[in-house]
Every structure is written in structure tokens, then in C-alpha cells.
C-alpha positions in Angstrom: 6.0 24.0 9.7 8.3 21.4 8.0 6.5 18.8 5.9 7.7 15.6 4.2 6.2 12.7 2.4 6.8 9.1 3.5 5.2 5.7 2.6 3.6 3.6 5.3 1.7 0.3 5.7 -1.5 0.1 7.6 -1.6 -3.1 9.6 -3.3 -4.2 12.8 -4.9 -0.8 13.2 -1.7 1.1 13.0 0.4 3.0 10.4 3.9 1.6 10.1 6.3 4.0 8.3 8.6 2.3 5.7 11.4 4.7 6.5 12.6 6.3 9.7 10.9 9.5 10.7 12.8 12.6 11.8 10.6 13.1 14.8 11.2 13.1 18.6 9.7 10.3 20.7 6.1 11.1 21.6 6.1 14.1 19.2 2.6 14.9 18.0 2.2 15.2 14.2 -0.5 15.8 11.7 -1.2 13.1 9.1 -2.8 13.3 5.7 -3.6 9.8 4.4 -3.7 9.3 0.6 -4.5 5.8 -0.7 -2.4 4.6 -3.6 -4.1 3.3 -6.7 -3.0 0.2 -8.4 -1.6 2.4 -11.2 0.6 4.3 -8.7 1.8 1.1 -7.0 2.9 -0.4 -10.3 4.6 2.7 -11.6 8.0 1.9 -13.1 7.5 -1.9 -13.4 7.5 -1.7 -17.2 10.7 0.3 -17.6 12.9 -0.7 -20.5 10.1 -2.2 -22.6 9.3 -1.0 -26.0 6.5 1.7 -25.8 4.6 -0.2 -28.5 4.6 -3.3 -26.3 3.4 -1.4 -23.3 0.6 0.2 -25.3 -0.4 -3.2 -26.7 -0.7 -4.7 -23.2 -2.5 -1.7 -21.8 -5.1 -1.6 -24.7 -5.4 -5.4 -25.3 -8.2 -7.6 -24.2 -6.0 -10.3 -22.6 -5.5 -8.4 -19.3 -8.7 -6.3 -19.5 -11.2 -6.4 -16.6 -13.8 -5.5 -19.2 -13.4 -8.4 -21.5 
């Protein structure tokens, strides 16, 4: 069984793949749905920044949901 991972958007009660699928029309497939966390969705957004700045933002009170 060949497996692959794709990203999809759930809208109007249907999953819409963000990339074409290598499947035949009307081919039955097995899906495993994994919800992405906010951390996963924002991965890579802070590339190129000084690690000290990233740490300061992550640990600071300005953007904390706990403050």
C-alpha cells in the first residue's frame, strides 16, 4: 500500500486537497486526519531572526496569553 502526506482544507463539509492527488477518479482511499496546532502552522515564520530575539518574544509577557 503506497502512502503519502498532503495538506488539505476542510470547508463546507468537505476536505479540499491543497495539491493534486495521484489517484484515479472515484478511487476509494483511507484518510487519517491530523489537526495542525498553531505552532505547526507558524513553523518557519521566524527564519532569519536572531535566536535571542525569538527567545525573548517566546518568553516575554507582551504576546503571552497568560499575562
